[in-house]
Biopython code that builds the backbone (N, CA, C, O; Angstrom):
import numpy as np
from Bio.PDB.StructureBuilder import StructureBuilder

atoms = [
    (1, "MET", "N", (-13.231, 17.151, 34.809)),
    (1, "MET", "CA", (-13.980, 15.917, 34.760)),
    (1, "MET", "C", (-15.222, 16.051, 35.659)),
    (1, "MET", "O", (-15.104, 16.443, 36.820)),
    (2, "ALA", "N", (-16.375, 15.736, 35.140)),
    (2, "ALA", "CA", (-17.619, 15.867, 35.892)),
    (2, "ALA", "C", (-17.701, 14.786, 36.962)),
    (2, "ALA", "O", (-17.289, 13.644, 36.757)),
    (3, "LYS", "N", (-18.250, 15.187, 38.122)),
    (3, "LYS", "CA", (-18.465, 14.207, 39.185)),
    (3, "LYS", "C", (-19.620, 13.300, 38.820)),
    (3, "LYS", "O", (-20.604, 13.724, 38.214)),
    (4, "ARG", "N", (-19.481, 12.077, 39.191)),
    (4, "ARG", "CA", (-20.559, 11.122, 38.970)),
    (4, "ARG", "C", (-21.578, 11.280, 40.078)),
    (4, "ARG", "O", (-21.215, 11.327, 41.254)),
    (5, "PHE", "N", (-22.854, 11.364, 39.720)),
    (5, "PHE", "CA", (-23.919, 11.479, 40.708)),
    (5, "PHE", "C", (-24.166, 10.104, 41.300)),
    (5, "PHE", "O", (-24.410, 9.143, 40.570)),
    (6, "ASN", "N", (-24.103, 10.008, 42.622)),
    (6, "ASN", "CA", (-24.283, 8.719, 43.266)),
    (6, "ASN", "C", (-25.079, 8.876, 44.559)),
    (6, "ASN", "O", (-25.479, 9.982, 44.922)),
    (7, "ARG", "N", (-25.299, 7.774, 45.239)),
    (7, "ARG", "CA", (-26.105, 7.764, 46.460)),
    (7, "ARG", "C", (-25.495, 8.645, 47.546)),
    (7, "ARG", "O", (-26.221, 9.333, 48.264)),
    (8, "ARG", "N", (-24.183, 8.631, 47.671)),
    (8, "ARG", "CA", (-23.534, 9.454, 48.697)),
    (8, "ARG", "C", (-23.832, 10.929, 48.469)),
    (8, "ARG", "O", (-24.148, 11.655, 49.412)),
    (9, "ILE", "N", (-23.734, 11.371, 47.231)),
    (9, "ILE", "CA", (-24.040, 12.769, 46.899)),
    (9, "ILE", "C", (-25.515, 13.057, 47.134)),
    (9, "ILE", "O", (-25.864, 14.104, 47.679)),
    (10, "LEU", "N", (-26.381, 12.137, 46.727)),
    (10, "LEU", "CA", (-27.821, 12.316, 46.935)),
    (10, "LEU", "C", (-28.152, 12.442, 48.415)),
    (10, "LEU", "O", (-28.920, 13.322, 48.802)),
    (11, "TYR", "N", (-27.582, 11.572, 49.251)),
    (11, "TYR", "CA", (-27.862, 11.631, 50.689)),
    (11, "TYR", "C", (-27.355, 12.930, 51.302)),
    (11, "TYR", "O", (-28.021, 13.496, 52.169)),
    (12, "LYS", "N", (-26.205, 13.409, 50.877)),
    (12, "LYS", "CA", (-25.695, 14.688, 51.381)),
    (12, "LYS", "C", (-26.617, 15.840, 50.963)),
    (12, "LYS", "O", (-26.842, 16.772, 51.734)),
    (13, "LEU", "N", (-27.140, 15.768, 49.753)),
    (13, "LEU", "CA", (-28.084, 16.780, 49.279)),
    (13, "LEU", "C", (-29.370, 16.755, 50.114)),
    (13, "LEU", "O", (-29.866, 17.806, 50.521)),
    (14, "ILE", "N", (-29.900, 15.574, 50.364)),
    (14, "ILE", "CA", (-31.114, 15.447, 51.174)),
    (14, "ILE", "C", (-30.856, 15.952, 52.587)),
    (14, "ILE", "O", (-31.682, 16.673, 53.148)),
    (15, "GLU", "N", (-29.724, 15.584, 53.164)),
    (15, "GLU", "CA", (-29.377, 16.059, 54.504)),
    (15, "GLU", "C", (-29.337, 17.584, 54.561)),
    (15, "GLU", "O", (-29.845, 18.182, 55.510)),
    (16, "SER", "N", (-28.742, 18.211, 53.560)),
    (16, "SER", "CA", (-28.645, 19.674, 53.572)),
    (16, "SER", "C", (-30.016, 20.330, 53.424)),
    (16, "SER", "O", (-30.266, 21.377, 54.021)),
    (17, "LYS", "N", (-30.908, 19.723, 52.634)),
    (17, "LYS", "CA", (-32.264, 20.269, 52.497)),
    (17, "LYS", "C", (-33.034, 20.150, 53.804)),
    (17, "LYS", "O", (-33.784, 21.056, 54.167)),
    (18, "ILE", "N", (-32.854, 19.046, 54.508)),
    (18, "ILE", "CA", (-33.515, 18.868, 55.802)),
    (18, "ILE", "C", (-32.987, 19.902, 56.791)),
    (18, "ILE", "O", (-33.763, 20.511, 57.527)),
    (19, "LYS", "N", (-31.671, 20.101, 56.810)),
    (19, "LYS", "CA", (-31.054, 21.105, 57.693)),
    (19, "LYS", "C", (-31.575, 22.499, 57.375)),
    (19, "LYS", "O", (-31.819, 23.295, 58.283)),
    (20, "PHE", "N", (-31.745, 22.796, 56.106)),
    (20, "PHE", "CA", (-32.238, 24.101, 55.680)),
    (20, "PHE", "C", (-33.590, 24.408, 56.321)),
    (20, "PHE", "O", (-33.909, 25.566, 56.591)),
    (21, "HIS", "N", (-34.379, 23.366, 56.561)),
    (21, "HIS", "CA", (-35.699, 23.538, 57.166)),
    (21, "HIS", "C", (-35.673, 23.422, 58.687)),
    (21, "HIS", "O", (-36.725, 23.336, 59.320)),
    (22, "GLY", "N", (-34.473, 23.420, 59.279)),
    (22, "GLY", "CA", (-34.335, 23.514, 60.718)),
    (22, "GLY", "C", (-34.303, 22.195, 61.473)),
    (22, "GLY", "O", (-34.448, 22.189, 62.696)),
    (23, "PHE", "N", (-34.121, 21.097, 60.792)),
    (23, "PHE", "CA", (-34.070, 19.797, 61.441)),
    (23, "PHE", "C", (-32.669, 19.205, 61.276)),
    (23, "PHE", "O", (-31.942, 19.583, 60.357)),
    (24, "PRO", "N", (-32.287, 18.278, 62.162)),
    (24, "PRO", "CA", (-30.969, 17.658, 62.019)),
    (24, "PRO", "C", (-30.932, 16.752, 60.792)),
    (24, "PRO", "O", (-31.639, 15.746, 60.740)),
    (25, "GLY", "N", (-30.124, 17.100, 59.822)),
    (25, "GLY", "CA", (-30.120, 16.439, 58.516)),
    (25, "GLY", "C", (-29.828, 14.959, 58.547)),
    (25, "GLY", "O", (-30.641, 14.155, 58.091)),
    (26, "LEU", "N", (-28.681, 14.589, 59.077)),
    (26, "LEU", "CA", (-28.294, 13.183, 59.089)),
    (26, "LEU", "C", (-29.277, 12.355, 59.903)),
    (26, "LEU", "O", (-29.712, 11.291, 59.463)),
    (27, "GLU", "N", (-29.621, 12.834, 61.072)),
    (27, "GLU", "CA", (-30.504, 12.086, 61.959)),
    (27, "GLU", "C", (-31.880, 11.855, 61.323)),
    (27, "GLU", "O", (-32.445, 10.768, 61.444)),
    (28, "CYS", "N", (-32.412, 12.867, 60.653)),
    (28, "CYS", "CA", (-33.723, 12.720, 60.006)),
    (28, "CYS", "C", (-33.648, 11.818, 58.777)),
    (28, "CYS", "O", (-34.585, 11.068, 58.502)),
    (29, "LEU", "N", (-32.549, 11.884, 58.042)),
    (29, "LEU", "CA", (-32.399, 10.979, 56.906)),
    (29, "LEU", "C", (-32.302, 9.539, 57.390)),
    (29, "LEU", "O", (-32.895, 8.644, 56.787)),
    (30, "LEU", "N", (-31.563, 9.306, 58.469)),
    (30, "LEU", "CA", (-31.472, 7.960, 59.023)),
    (30, "LEU", "C", (-32.846, 7.470, 59.490)),
    (30, "LEU", "O", (-33.179, 6.295, 59.336)),
    (31, "ARG", "N", (-33.632, 8.378, 60.057)),
    (31, "ARG", "CA", (-34.980, 7.998, 60.485)),
    (31, "ARG", "C", (-35.834, 7.605, 59.280)),
    (31, "ARG", "O", (-36.557, 6.611, 59.342)),
    (32, "VAL", "N", (-35.764, 8.357, 58.197)),
    (32, "VAL", "CA", (-36.534, 8.026, 56.990)),
    (32, "VAL", "C", (-36.114, 6.658, 56.460)),
    (32, "VAL", "O", (-36.961, 5.834, 56.115)),
    (33, "ILE", "N", (-34.811, 6.421, 56.396)),
    (33, "ILE", "CA", (-34.323, 5.137, 55.901)),
    (33, "ILE", "C", (-34.828, 4.005, 56.783)),
    (33, "ILE", "O", (-35.284, 2.977, 56.284)),
    (34, "CYS", "N", (-34.746, 4.197, 58.086)),
    (34, "CYS", "CA", (-35.204, 3.175, 59.020)),
    (34, "CYS", "C", (-36.704, 2.928, 58.860)),
    (34, "CYS", "O", (-37.137, 1.784, 58.724)),
    (35, "GLU", "N", (-37.484, 3.990, 58.877)),
    (35, "GLU", "CA", (-38.943, 3.849, 58.762)),
    (35, "GLU", "C", (-39.345, 3.254, 57.417)),
    (35, "GLU", "O", (-40.257, 2.429, 57.347)),
    (36, "ALA", "N", (-38.676, 3.665, 56.363)),
    (36, "ALA", "CA", (-39.019, 3.150, 55.032)),
    (36, "ALA", "C", (-38.770, 1.650, 54.937)),
    (36, "ALA", "O", (-39.491, 0.947, 54.230)),
    (37, "SER", "N", (-37.764, 1.157, 55.638)),
    (37, "SER", "CA", (-37.476, -0.275, 55.554)),
    (37, "SER", "C", (-38.412, -1.114, 56.411)),
    (37, "SER", "O", (-38.383, -2.342, 56.332)),
    (38, "THR", "N", (-39.247, -0.470, 57.234)),
    (38, "THR", "CA", (-40.232, -1.227, 58.020)),
    (38, "THR", "C", (-41.508, -1.476, 57.228)),
    (38, "THR", "O", (-42.298, -2.354, 57.577)),
    (39, "TYR", "N", (-41.710, -0.707, 56.165)),
    (39, "TYR", "CA", (-42.955, -0.779, 55.409)),
    (39, "TYR", "C", (-42.804, -1.581, 54.123)),
    (39, "TYR", "O", (-41.737, -1.624, 53.510)),
    (40, "THR", "N", (-43.890, -2.203, 53.743)),
    (40, "THR", "CA", (-44.016, -2.776, 52.412)),
    (40, "THR", "C", (-44.937, -1.833, 51.668)),
    (40, "THR", "O", (-46.087, -1.639, 52.064)),
    (41, "PHE", "N", (-44.445, -1.255, 50.605)),
    (41, "PHE", "CA", (-45.241, -0.271, 49.885)),
    (41, "PHE", "C", (-46.339, -0.973, 49.104)),
    (41, "PHE", "O", (-46.072, -1.772, 48.207)),
    (42, "GLN", "N", (-47.588, -0.657, 49.464)),
    (42, "GLN", "CA", (-48.730, -1.279, 48.810)),
    (42, "GLN", "C", (-49.080, -0.581, 47.511)),
    (42, "GLN", "O", (-49.643, -1.194, 46.603)),
    (43, "HIS", "N", (-48.749, 0.698, 47.417)),
    (43, "HIS", "CA", (-49.016, 1.447, 46.195)),
    (43, "HIS", "C", (-47.833, 1.246, 45.256)),
    (43, "HIS", "O", (-46.681, 1.496, 45.610)),
    (44, "THR", "N", (-48.143, 0.805, 44.095)),
    (44, "THR", "CA", (-47.066, 0.635, 43.131)),
    (44, "THR", "C", (-47.102, 1.800, 42.158)),
    (44, "THR", "O", (-48.120, 2.475, 42.008)),
    (45, "GLY", "N", (-46.034, 2.010, 41.537)),
    (45, "GLY", "CA", (-45.937, 3.098, 40.588)),
    (45, "GLY", "C", (-44.550, 3.689, 40.633)),
    (45, "GLY", "O", (-43.692, 3.262, 41.406)),
    (46, "VAL", "N", (-44.352, 4.666, 39.801)),
    (46, "VAL", "CA", (-43.034, 5.273, 39.656)),
    (46, "VAL", "C", (-42.580, 5.939, 40.954)),
    (46, "VAL", "O", (-41.434, 5.757, 41.367)),
    (47, "LEU", "N", (-43.457, 6.707, 41.605)),
    (47, "LEU", "CA", (-43.053, 7.403, 42.832)),
    (47, "LEU", "C", (-42.715, 6.423, 43.948)),
    (47, "LEU", "O", (-41.733, 6.619, 44.664)),
    (48, "ALA", "N", (-43.506, 5.382, 44.104)),
    (48, "ALA", "CA", (-43.208, 4.378, 45.126)),
    (48, "ALA", "C", (-41.889, 3.684, 44.831)),
    (48, "ALA", "O", (-41.103, 3.424, 45.742)),
    (49, "ASP", "N", (-41.646, 3.386, 43.564)),
    (49, "ASP", "CA", (-40.385, 2.751, 43.175)),
    (49, "ASP", "C", (-39.196, 3.673, 43.453)),
    (49, "ASP", "O", (-38.172, 3.230, 43.971)),
    (50, "LEU", "N", (-39.334, 4.943, 43.111)),
    (50, "LEU", "CA", (-38.264, 5.906, 43.369)),
    (50, "LEU", "C", (-37.993, 6.045, 44.861)),
    (50, "LEU", "O", (-36.840, 6.056, 45.292)),
    (51, "PHE", "N", (-39.053, 6.152, 45.639)),
    (51, "PHE", "CA", (-38.920, 6.270, 47.084)),
    (51, "PHE", "C", (-38.165, 5.067, 47.638)),
    (51, "PHE", "O", (-37.256, 5.215, 48.455)),
    (52, "HIS", "N", (-38.548, 3.878, 47.187)),
    (52, "HIS", "CA", (-37.887, 2.659, 47.646)),
    (52, "HIS", "C", (-36.408, 2.657, 47.256)),
    (52, "HIS", "O", (-35.553, 2.330, 48.080)),
    (53, "ILE", "N", (-36.106, 3.010, 46.036)),
    (53, "ILE", "CA", (-34.718, 3.016, 45.577)),
    (53, "ILE", "C", (-33.881, 4.032, 46.352)),
    (53, "ILE", "O", (-32.763, 3.733, 46.772)),
    (54, "ILE", "N", (-34.420, 5.217, 46.537)),
    (54, "ILE", "CA", (-33.668, 6.281, 47.205)),
    (54, "ILE", "C", (-33.398, 5.945, 48.662)),
    (54, "ILE", "O", (-32.277, 6.124, 49.137)),
    (55, "PHE", "N", (-34.406, 5.460, 49.380)),
    (55, "PHE", "CA", (-34.265, 5.264, 50.821)),
    (55, "PHE", "C", (-33.964, 3.828, 51.234)),
    (55, "PHE", "O", (-34.202, 3.445, 52.379)),
    (56, "THR", "N", (-33.439, 3.036, 50.301)),
    (56, "THR", "CA", (-32.989, 1.681, 50.611)),
    (56, "THR", "C", (-31.530, 1.579, 50.162)),
    (56, "THR", "O", (-31.248, 1.266, 49.005)),
    (57, "PRO", "N", (-30.608, 1.846, 51.088)),
    (57, "PRO", "CA", (-29.193, 1.852, 50.713)),
    (57, "PRO", "C", (-28.727, 0.547, 50.067)),
    (57, "PRO", "O", (-27.849, 0.565, 49.205)),
    (58, "SER", "N", (-29.299, -0.567, 50.470)),
    (58, "SER", "CA", (-28.860, -1.849, 49.914)),
    (58, "SER", "C", (-29.341, -2.072, 48.485)),
    (58, "SER", "O", (-28.990, -3.077, 47.866)),
    (59, "SER", "N", (-30.144, -1.145, 47.953)),
    (59, "SER", "CA", (-30.630, -1.307, 46.580)),
    (59, "SER", "C", (-29.568, -0.934, 45.545)),
    (59, "SER", "O", (-29.792, -1.071, 44.342)),
    (60, "SER", "N", (-28.429, -0.469, 46.008)),
    (60, "SER", "CA", (-27.332, -0.203, 45.079)),
    (60, "SER", "C", (-26.087, -0.925, 45.553)),
    (60, "SER", "O", (-26.001, -1.350, 46.705)),
    (61, "LYS", "N", (-25.139, -1.058, 44.670)),
    (61, "LYS", "CA", (-23.911, -1.776, 44.991)),
    (61, "LYS", "C", (-22.807, -0.853, 45.470)),
    (61, "LYS", "O", (-21.659, -1.273, 45.613)),
    (62, "GLU", "N", (-23.151, 0.406, 45.717)),
    (62, "GLU", "CA", (-22.139, 1.355, 46.176)),
    (62, "GLU", "C", (-21.643, 0.936, 47.553)),
    (62, "GLU", "O", (-22.442, 0.700, 48.460)),
    (63, "ASN", "N", (-20.357, 0.846, 47.706)),
    (63, "ASN", "CA", (-19.815, 0.442, 48.994)),
    (63, "ASN", "C", (-19.064, 1.576, 49.688)),
    (63, "ASN", "O", (-18.366, 1.339, 50.674)),
    (64, "PHE", "N", (-19.196, 2.781, 49.195)),
    (64, "PHE", "CA", (-18.474, 3.893, 49.795)),
    (64, "PHE", "C", (-19.390, 4.857, 50.542)),
    (64, "PHE", "O", (-18.996, 5.989, 50.823)),
    (65, "ILE", "N", (-20.613, 4.421, 50.867)),
    (65, "ILE", "CA", (-21.454, 5.263, 51.716)),
    (65, "ILE", "C", (-21.293, 4.801, 53.158)),
    (65, "ILE", "O", (-20.880, 3.672, 53.420)),
    (66, "SER", "N", (-21.618, 5.670, 54.067)),
    (66, "SER", "CA", (-21.440, 5.392, 55.485)),
    (66, "SER", "C", (-22.240, 4.168, 55.926)),
    (66, "SER", "O", (-23.353, 3.922, 55.461)),
    (67, "ARG", "N", (-21.646, 3.427, 56.821)),
    (67, "ARG", "CA", (-22.333, 2.255, 57.384)),
    (67, "ARG", "C", (-23.580, 2.662, 58.151)),
    (67, "ARG", "O", (-24.474, 1.838, 58.344)),
    (68, "GLU", "N", (-23.665, 3.912, 58.594)),
    (68, "GLU", "CA", (-24.839, 4.398, 59.325)),
    (68, "GLU", "C", (-26.123, 4.192, 58.515)),
    (68, "GLU", "O", (-27.164, 3.842, 59.071)),
    (69, "TYR", "N", (-26.042, 4.408, 57.217)),
    (69, "TYR", "CA", (-27.225, 4.261, 56.372)),
    (69, "TYR", "C", (-27.667, 2.801, 56.311)),
    (69, "TYR", "O", (-28.858, 2.502, 56.398)),
    (70, "HIS", "N", (-26.716, 1.909, 56.164)),
    (70, "HIS", "CA", (-27.041, 0.484, 56.125)),
    (70, "HIS", "C", (-27.569, 0.011, 57.485)),
    (70, "HIS", "O", (-28.470, -0.824, 57.553)),
    (71, "GLN", "N", (-26.997, 0.555, 58.565)),
    (71, "GLN", "CA", (-27.462, 0.196, 59.902)),
    (71, "GLN", "C", (-28.897, 0.666, 60.115)),
    (71, "GLN", "O", (-29.697, -0.041, 60.727)),
    (72, "ALA", "N", (-29.226, 1.857, 59.615)),
    (72, "ALA", "CA", (-30.597, 2.365, 59.740)),
    (72, "ALA", "C", (-31.568, 1.459, 58.986)),
    (72, "ALA", "O", (-32.657, 1.164, 59.478)),
    (73, "GLU", "N", (-31.175, 1.022, 57.801)),
    (73, "GLU", "CA", (-32.026, 0.111, 57.039)),
    (73, "GLU", "C", (-32.216, -1.206, 57.801)),
    (73, "GLU", "O", (-33.330, -1.723, 57.892)),
    (74, "HIS", "N", (-31.135, -1.735, 58.339)),
    (74, "HIS", "CA", (-31.214, -2.988, 59.099)),
    (74, "HIS", "C", (-32.105, -2.825, 60.337)),
    (74, "HIS", "O", (-32.910, -3.704, 60.645)),
    (75, "SER", "N", (-31.958, -1.698, 61.044)),
    (75, "SER", "CA", (-32.791, -1.440, 62.225)),
    (75, "SER", "C", (-34.263, -1.416, 61.852)),
    (75, "SER", "O", (-35.105, -1.922, 62.594)),
    (76, "GLY", "N", (-34.571, -0.832, 60.708)),
    (76, "GLY", "CA", (-35.957, -0.795, 60.251)),
    (76, "GLY", "C", (-36.499, -2.174, 59.951)),
    (76, "GLY", "O", (-37.647, -2.478, 60.276)),
    (77, "LYS", "N", (-35.685, -3.007, 59.335)),
    (77, "LYS", "CA", (-36.120, -4.380, 59.052)),
    (77, "LYS", "C", (-36.394, -5.147, 60.342)),
    (77, "LYS", "O", (-37.217, -6.061, 60.374)),
    (78, "MET", "N", (-35.685, -4.757, 61.411)),
    (78, "MET", "CA", (-35.888, -5.371, 62.721)),
    (78, "MET", "C", (-36.984, -4.647, 63.513)),
    (78, "MET", "O", (-37.262, -4.989, 64.662)),
    (79, "ARG", "N", (-37.605, -3.636, 62.874)),
    (79, "ARG", "CA", (-38.655, -2.815, 63.484)),
    (79, "ARG", "C", (-38.180, -2.153, 64.784)),
    (79, "ARG", "O", (-38.850, -2.192, 65.816)),
    (80, "ASN", "N", (-37.009, -1.553, 64.684)),
    (80, "ASN", "CA", (-36.397, -0.919, 65.843)),
    (80, "ASN", "C", (-35.868, 0.465, 65.471)),
    (80, "ASN", "O", (-34.657, 0.675, 65.394)),
    (81, "CYS", "N", (-36.782, 1.400, 65.241)),
    (81, "CYS", "CA", (-36.392, 2.757, 64.822)),
    (81, "CYS", "C", (-36.432, 3.768, 65.962)),
    (81, "CYS", "O", (-36.250, 4.962, 65.724)),
    (82, "SER", "N", (-36.664, 3.321, 67.189)),
    (82, "SER", "CA", (-36.843, 4.267, 68.296)),
    (82, "SER", "C", (-35.626, 5.165, 68.510)),
    (82, "SER", "O", (-35.789, 6.331, 68.872)),
    (83, "LYS", "N", (-34.412, 4.655, 68.298)),
    (83, "LYS", "CA", (-33.235, 5.500, 68.514)),
    (83, "LYS", "C", (-33.175, 6.645, 67.513)),
    (83, "LYS", "O", (-32.606, 7.695, 67.811)),
    (84, "TYR", "N", (-33.749, 6.457, 66.339)),
    (84, "TYR", "CA", (-33.775, 7.529, 65.342)),
    (84, "TYR", "C", (-34.895, 8.523, 65.645)),
    (84, "TYR", "O", (-34.761, 9.717, 65.379)),
    (85, "ASN", "N", (-35.994, 8.027, 66.200)),
    (85, "ASN", "CA", (-37.112, 8.901, 66.567)),
    (85, "ASN", "C", (-36.679, 9.902, 67.632)),
    (85, "ASN", "O", (-37.125, 11.049, 67.625)),
    (86, "ASP", "N", (-35.816, 9.476, 68.543)),
    (86, "ASP", "CA", (-35.349, 10.354, 69.615)),
    (86, "ASP", "C", (-34.468, 11.478, 69.093)),
    (86, "ASP", "O", (-34.422, 12.553, 69.691)),
    (87, "LYS", "N", (-33.769, 11.247, 67.986)),
    (87, "LYS", "CA", (-32.819, 12.233, 67.463)),
    (87, "LYS", "C", (-33.419, 13.147, 66.396)),
    (87, "LYS", "O", (-32.842, 14.183, 66.066)),
    (88, "CYS", "N", (-34.567, 12.765, 65.863)),
    (88, "CYS", "CA", (-35.249, 13.574, 64.844)),
    (88, "CYS", "C", (-36.727, 13.628, 65.216)),
    (88, "CYS", "O", (-37.400, 12.598, 65.264)),
    (89, "SER", "N", (-37.216, 14.812, 65.473)),
    (89, "SER", "CA", (-38.570, 14.974, 66.014)),
    (89, "SER", "C", (-39.684, 14.875, 64.977)),
    (89, "SER", "O", (-40.860, 14.879, 65.343)),
    (90, "ILE", "N", (-39.351, 14.788, 63.712)),
    (90, "ILE", "CA", (-40.373, 14.759, 62.664)),
    (90, "ILE", "C", (-40.208, 13.496, 61.822)),
    (90, "ILE", "O", (-39.096, 13.076, 61.503)),
    (91, "SER", "N", (-41.337, 12.915, 61.478)),
    (91, "SER", "CA", (-41.308, 11.754, 60.594)),
    (91, "SER", "C", (-41.542, 12.231, 59.166)),
    (91, "SER", "O", (-42.669, 12.543, 58.782)),
    (92, "LEU", "N", (-40.485, 12.283, 58.399)),
    (92, "LEU", "CA", (-40.620, 12.711, 57.009)),
    (92, "LEU", "C", (-41.423, 11.693, 56.203)),
    (92, "LEU", "O", (-42.075, 12.052, 55.222)),
    (93, "LEU", "N", (-41.378, 10.444, 56.608)),
    (93, "LEU", "CA", (-42.165, 9.425, 55.930)),
    (93, "LEU", "C", (-43.657, 9.705, 56.098)),
    (93, "LEU", "O", (-44.429, 9.565, 55.149)),
    (94, "ASP", "N", (-44.063, 10.101, 57.313)),
    (94, "ASP", "CA", (-45.459, 10.479, 57.530)),
    (94, "ASP", "C", (-45.827, 11.700, 56.698)),
    (94, "ASP", "O", (-46.930, 11.779, 56.156)),
    (95, "LEU", "N", (-44.903, 12.651, 56.596)),
    (95, "LEU", "CA", (-45.137, 13.848, 55.799)),
    (95, "LEU", "C", (-45.319, 13.492, 54.335)),
    (95, "LEU", "O", (-46.221, 14.013, 53.680)),
    (96, "PHE", "N", (-44.466, 12.602, 53.806)),
    (96, "PHE", "CA", (-44.606, 12.154, 52.419)),
    (96, "PHE", "C", (-45.946, 11.459, 52.217)),
    (96, "PHE", "O", (-46.610, 11.672, 51.202)),
    (97, "SER", "N", (-46.348, 10.628, 53.178)),
    (97, "SER", "CA", (-47.618, 9.911, 53.077)),
    (97, "SER", "C", (-48.788, 10.900, 53.078)),
    (97, "SER", "O", (-49.746, 10.738, 52.322)),
    (98, "TYR", "N", (-48.703, 11.916, 53.927)),
    (98, "TYR", "CA", (-49.764, 12.924, 54.006)),
    (98, "TYR", "C", (-49.884, 13.673, 52.692)),
    (98, "TYR", "O", (-50.990, 13.883, 52.193)),
    (99, "ILE", "N", (-48.764, 14.074, 52.131)),
    (99, "ILE", "CA", (-48.785, 14.774, 50.847)),
    (99, "ILE", "C", (-49.348, 13.871, 49.759)),
    (99, "ILE", "O", (-50.125, 14.320, 48.916)),
    (100, "GLY", "N", (-48.959, 12.605, 49.775)),
    (100, "GLY", "CA", (-49.477, 11.643, 48.804)),
    (100, "GLY", "C", (-50.977, 11.480, 48.904)),
    (100, "GLY", "O", (-51.652, 11.329, 47.886)),
    (101, "ASP", "N", (-51.518, 11.508, 50.134)),
    (101, "ASP", "CA", (-52.958, 11.406, 50.317)),
    (101, "ASP", "C", (-53.692, 12.627, 49.765)),
    (101, "ASP", "O", (-54.788, 12.510, 49.218)),
    (102, "ILE", "N", (-53.075, 13.794, 49.916)),
    (102, "ILE", "CA", (-53.689, 15.018, 49.409)),
    (102, "ILE", "C", (-53.758, 15.007, 47.887)),
    (102, "ILE", "O", (-54.758, 15.401, 47.287)),
    (103, "LEU", "N", (-52.666, 14.545, 47.280)),
    (103, "LEU", "CA", (-52.612, 14.535, 45.818)),
    (103, "LEU", "C", (-53.504, 13.454, 45.289)),
    (103, "LEU", "O", (-53.604, 13.274, 44.076)),
]
sb = StructureBuilder()
sb.init_structure("model")
sb.init_model(0)
sb.init_chain("A")
sb.init_seg("    ")
for serial, (resi, resn, name, xyz) in enumerate(atoms, 1):
    if name == "N":
        sb.init_residue(resn, " ", resi, " ")
    sb.init_atom(name, np.array(xyz, "f"), 0.0, 1.0, " ", f" {name:<3s}", serial, name[0])
structure = sb.get_structure()
């Protein structure tokens, strides 16, 4: 029986890719989730919509993902991401924005 692709699997995949590049996977993913929830995306389009869906845990009804992801989203809404900045030295959100500006 094939596994169903869900947010938990996606987040584990993203974490492993971040780790592959030498950064702490979970901590950096939590930072992205937190930072993404502080912003209102002014650019609309498919990529902005995908980014919002992927990095907003509350955008799905899955209840079997770690509470850490939901807490990171909540912290971002409260504009309090400093604890994630201390654990992950790179802002992947800034990197995505930089790449978007180049394209």
